[in-house]
N, C-alpha and C positions, 0 to 999 in steps of 0.2 A: 597674347596668342589666344587665350580663352575668350577675351572680349571679341576678337575678330571672328572666331568660330560662332559665337552666339549671334553676332550681327548677320552673318551669312545664313544661319538657320532661320532667323526672323524674316529676312527678305524672301527666302525660299517658301516659307509658310504663307506669307501674304500673296505670293504669286499663285500658290495652289488654290487659295480661297477665291481669288479673282477668277481663276479658270473654272471653278465650280459654280460661280454665280450665274443665275439665269440670264439669258439674252434679253436686252431691253431695246425697244424701238426708239429711235431718236425722235424727240418731240420738237416740232417746229412751231413756235408761237406765231400767230398771225400778226402782220404788220399793224402798226397803230392805225386805228380808224377802220380796219377791215373786220368783217364778220364772216365766220365760216358759213358756207352756203347750206341752206336747209335742204335736207334730203327730200326729193320729190317721190311721192308714191306713184306706182304705175298708172298710166292714163286709162281711164275707163272708156268704154265705147260710147256711153251716153250718161248724162245727168238729167234729173227731173226737178222742176221747180213748180211751186204753187204761187200764183199771183192773185191779187184781189179781182173781184168781179168787174168786168168792163173796164179794166185798166191796162190791157196789153195791146190793144189795137194801135196801129200806126207807129209803134216804137219797139216793142219787145221782139218781134221776129227779126228785125234788122240787127238788134243788139246781140241776139243769140247767134245769128249768122256770122257776125264779126268775131265772136268768141270761138266758134267752130273753125273759122279760117285761121285764127291765130294759134289755136292749141290742138286742133284736130279732134275735138270732142263735140259730139252732137248733143243738143239740149232740147228736151221736150218740156212743154209747160201746160198747166191746167189752171183754170180759174175757179176760185172758191171765195165765198164771202169771208173777208179778212176779220171782221169783228168777232165772229164766233165759230164759223164753220171750219176754218183752217185748224184752229186749236183742237176742236172737238174731233175732227177727222184724223188728226195726227195721233190722238190718243188711241184710236182704233187701229189705224194702219201701221203705226210704229211696231207694236208687238207682233203683228201678223206678217211683217216683212214686206209691206207694200208702201212704206213711207217714201216721200221724195227726199232729195238731197238738200234742197233749199226751200224755205217758206218765207212769206212776208207776214209780219204781225205788228199790231200797235204796241208801242214800247211799254205801256202800263201793264201788259200781260207777261212781260219778261220774267219777273220774279216767280210768278206762278208756274210757267212752263219750265223754267230751270229747276224749280223744286220738284216737279213731276218727272224730270229727266227726259224732256222732249227736245231741247236744243242744247248745243254744246258751246263751250268757250272757243273763241277764235283767236288767232295770232296774226297780226299784220304789222308791216313796217310803220315807223313813225311818219314816213313820207305819205303814207295812205291816210293815216289819222288826221294829218294836217289839211287834208282835202276838205274836211267838214268843220262846221262850227263846233266850238268846245261844248256848248250845251247839248247839241244833238248827239255827240259822242257820249257825254255823261248819261244821256237817256238810254243808251244801249248797254250800260254797265249794271252789274248786279254783284254785290259782295266784292267790289273792287276788281271784277273781271269783265272783259269785253265779250258780249254775246251777239253782236251784230254790227252792221253798218247802216247808217241812215239813208233813206231814199226820199223822204218828204217830211215837211213840218207844217204845222198849223197852229195858230194862236189868235185870240181875239184882237181886234183892232177897232179904231174909230171909223164908223161909216156915217157920212152926213149927206143931207139933201142939199145940193148946191143952190137950189131955188130959195131955200130958207137960211142957209149958212154958206155964204160964198167961199170962205176959207176955213180950214180946220184950226181951232185954237191950239196954242202951244202948251198951255198949262190948264190944269183942272180948275184953278182959280178963275181963269178967263171963261171956261165953260160954265162954271157955277154962276158967274155974273150974267152971262148970256141967258142961262136958264131962268134966273130970277125975273128977268125982263120979258122973256118970250112966253113963259108958261102961263097960259090963261085959258079957261074953259077946257076944251078937249085938245089944246095944243101944248106940246111939251118941248122944252129945249134939248133935253138929253135923257135917255132911258138906258138902264142896264139891269140885267137880272141878278141883282146883288143879294137876293135871298137864296141864290144858287151858289154853292161854294166854288164851283168851277170858275165863275166870273168874279165872285167876291174876293177870291184869292189875290187878285191883282192889287187891290187896295190894301189888304191885310199884310201881304208880303212886302209891298212897297213901303209900308210904315215900319217894318222890322219883324213881323211875325214869320213863322215857318211851320211846315207840317212836321217833318222829321229832320233832325239836324244832320247835315252832311259831314261825314268823317272820312278819313283816308281809307277806311275799310268799307265805306258805303253808308247807307242811311241808318241812323240809330233810332230804332223804334221806341226806345225808352226816353228819348229826349224830344218831347213834343212842345213846339213853340207857338201854339194857337191861343194861348191866354197870357202871353208875356206882355210887356208894356207896349211894344210896337203893335202887336195884334189888337190890343184894346183900342189904341189910337185909330187903327184902320177901321175897326168895327164902329167906333163912334163917328167916324167920317161918313161911313155908309149910312148910318142911322140918321144923320143930319138931312140927307136928301129925301128920305121918307117923311121925317118929322116936319119938314118945311113944305110938304105938299108938292115937291118937284117930281115925284114919281106917283103915278096913279095907283090906287089900291088894287086894281084889277090885274097887275102884273106880278102878283105874289102867288107862289105855288106852281103846280104842274101845268096850269093853263097860261102861265105868265109869258112864255115864249111866243105862243100863238097870238096873244093879245098885243104884245110889243110889235111883232112883225106886222100885224094888221094895221096898227096905228101909223107905223112908218110908211107902209105901202099906200096908205090913204093920204099921205102928205101932211100928217098932223104932228110929226116929230122931226125936229131938225137934225138930231144925231143920235146914234145908238152905239153901244159896245156889242159887237158880234163878230163871228168868225167868217172865213172865206167861203164856207158852205152857204152863206146867206146872199152872196153877191148877185148870183144869177136871178134869184127870185125877185130881188129889188129892181133889177134892170127890166125884168119881164113885166113888172108892175108899172113901168113907165117913169121911174124915178131916176133923175140924173144924179148919180151918186159920186161922191168923192170919198177917197179912202186914205187914211193916214195912221201912223202909229198913235198909240194912246198918249194924250197930253201928260206932262209930268205932274206929280202930286204936289200938294202944298209944301211938303218938306224938301222939295227939289229932286226927289228920287223918281225914277220911272215907275209906272204901273207894271208890276211884275206878274204879268199874266201867266197862266198855266200854258205850257206848250206840249202838244202831242207830236210824237215822232213815229213815223212808220219806218220799219227797217227790214233788211234782208237778214235771214238767219240760217245757220247750218244745223240740220237736225242731228239729234243724237244717234239716229239709226243709219246714217249714210256710211258706206264703206269707203268713201272717197273724200274725207274732210279737207285734205289739201286742195283738191281741185274744186270742191264746193266753195271754199273760201276764195279761191281765185275767181270763181264765177261771180260772187257777190261784189268783189272788188271791181270787176268789169261792169256789172250792171249799174253800180253807183258812181262810176267815174264821171268826170265833168261832161264828156260828150254824150253819154247815154242819159245822164240826169237832165241835160238840156233837152234832149229829144223827148224824154218822158214828160217834162213840163209842157212842151209844145202840144203834146198829144192829149194830156189829161188835166192840165192846169193845176197840178199839185206842186207846191213850192219846194224846190230841192234845198238840202242843207249845205250844199257845196259853197264854200266861201268865195271861190273865184267867180261864181255866177251872180253874186249880188250886184256887181258892177257891169255885168253883161247886159247889153241893150234889151235882150229878151226879157230880163227881169226889171232892170232900171227904167225901161220905158213902159212897163206895165204897172199902173198905179197900185192895184191891189196886191200884186206879187211883191212889189218893192216895200209896201207898208208892212206886210207880214214878215218879210225878210228882216227889216229893220227892227220891228217889234220883237222878233225872235231873239235878237241879240241880248235883250234884257229879260226875256221870259225864263221861267223855271220849268224844267221838265216835270210832268206829273210823277210823283213817286211811283216806282215800279215794283215795290215790295208787296207781298200779299196783304200785309197789315193795312194798306191804304184803303181796302174795302170797308174798314171799320170807321173811316173818317167821314164819309159823305153824309150819312144819315144824321148823326149828332150835330154836324156843322149846319146842315140845312135847317134843323129844328132851332138852333141858336139864332141863325140869321133871320128866320121868319118871326121869332119873338122880338127881335130888334126892329124889323120892318114894321111891325104892328104896334110898337111901343110898349110891349108887355114886360120888358126886362131891360136892365142896364147892361152895358157891354161886358163889363168884368164878370158879372154874375152869369150871364148867358154863356160866355166862353169857358168859365170855370166848370160849369155843368157839362158842356160839350166835351171838354178834355177828360173829365172824370169818366164819362160814358165810353169814350174812345179807349181809354186805358183798360177799363173793365172788359170791353169786348175783345181787345187784343189778348189779354191774359186768358180769357175763356176760350177763344177760337184759334189762337195761335200760341200754344204752349212753347215756352223757351226751349231751345235745343239743349 
């Protein structure tokens, strides 16, 4: 009897506790493969973007009109010099409340402007990321976070005079043999500004060197690979072309680019390593040019040129980050990227366009697109500013035969490390 009474009291107590418990909403788990929808912020009446000078005609108004038609948001644009004016003006207009929602910048400025709080991280679906080449997306990242979407890429390629070199060589060994036979007097088989680290990086990285090691968290400024075994092999390969007289002494230093362009446009050089910015000037000089990806190095690896990526970015000052992100997705989609290429001849990073006739039938665009697949985005962390000077000094001592590769690169890396420690204190 007592046992029954105790059992009844226990049941009654549990019932009272359940009655006193707070109400809980029933949680429904999403079905496998489904993601909860992102909450959309209210639609603004308008958005504002800053595009590069003389890069909006014949494509941007139509792209903005289609965005307004789809989303009901008007977009205004303004043109400013992308290399420096956009960044400098954003520093002024951001704090004063006059900043745009979207800007375009070269990717090597990303680390700096993120550190200054000028642009913000963006979030997009994987389906959007797959629109672009992996390297171009890597260029838009800093500290493992995405800060933009790519709109155009550029990288050096092989440009040759068809009257002197009917077909592009497939390997640097072939190009070397050609140059040994062709180089006489003022005529040269192949020229490259390999005393300039922007161009020399292709050989150094292709042999195994690197600027900053790439980690899951971004670039490691403490791990510099510019004097490792591969970098030394690349530097020795570069030095060989100078030591054997295949490059003239006049293309070393600040005037080297103008000297190289002059020789090529005079018909005295069969091939050069240069970027898409040089195409039109060569054509205007009356040279029938061919354009191809860089030949493979003696080790069978590609020349890993530096790649520059221009991108669209959401500013830190916008009140509409969701819609600003939707706008840059729209501007850089396949349709609008194709229209932009037609208008301004800057090669898009969209993988679907590589095989599009508008790219594949354009020799220069195709060469840049193919070369970009093995290119390395220029490091976009602020510490990269400490690399150019020491590496230029090292390469010029190699070009003039004043130092051995290992010694020159050891000295360069030592200077780079000292400059980073002095000018970029660890956080």
